[in-house]
Phi, psi and omega in degrees: 000318180297321179297320180297317178297318179298319180296319178296318178298317180296317179297320179294320178296317179296322179295316179297317180299318180293322177301318179298315181296320180297317179293316180299320179303312182295318181292315179297320181293320182284320191248342185091147184307312185295339188261011180240135179250162176297323179296321179293319178299315180299317181296314182293326180278352180062043175238155170293149181303327179297331179296321179298320183284351171288331184259328187224140182293324183195184182296321180297318179297319178297316182298316179297318179299320180295312181298320180291326176296317177297319178299317178302315183296310184290316181297319180298316181294316181291318181298321179300323180291309189281350177257010179286174181266010182292158174301158187304313182297320179293324176300315181293320177298315181294323178301312180296318181293313182295322177299318177296319179296320178300318179296309186296325184271351184222052189300313181298318180294318182296316179302316181290313184298313183284338171296323178289312184293341176270005171089017185292325186220039183296340178296333177285330187257038182309122180093315183292325183296333179296321178292321178297314179296322180298317180293320179296319178297322178297319177297316179299318179295323178292320175297319178299322179295326177296314177298319180299315179296320178298323177292316181296330180268008177065021176274334176238150173281142178273080185260332178214173178299134180304325180294324178295324176294318178299315180296320180295315181295314179300317181292320179294315179299316179297320181298315177298321183287320177296323177297319178295319181301322181297327180204083184304328181280318184274339183236066184296141174288135184302128176288329178268111183299338181293340176299323176276314185295328183291343172300325174269316190296328183301331178249004188249319184286133182284174181293000000 
């Protein structure tokens, strides 16, 4: 019985912590990190200020926890795609499509996360940014491995270094997505991943 009560308490604590992170995400995304206080987060989350300090030492600690949670979410979704058993071309198509879905379904999170990965506030994330960069590098290396396998199997022409192709594809997808963020209605992200991939494929796929 005691274990059951403890489990309920733990679940409630986890729910409260997530509620705080969800509110903080929206506030940080809307106002920017410097313009949000712990008291404002507590008020919006409808918790006493002391509840926040049960979970986080200060605003910086909360912010780091939020960014790492977002990193876990995005990295996990992308990694699942590029480590699948699908053919190389299908992996790349799914990568472009899933990346677009992540953006569209998590706009507030994406704005905040990519502001960090582009180096806007790394001074706040001392130490944490190394893990974010490490994960991004891991994705690039995995994409490069997909291109390498496609070349070895004669599905792609070996025209440039596979890592350069990975970097180009990642950068192109990001460029389309950043363009979409600026005006979601006027700059839609392509629903057909080949619109992006054919920038590479027209000169990459062999006869």
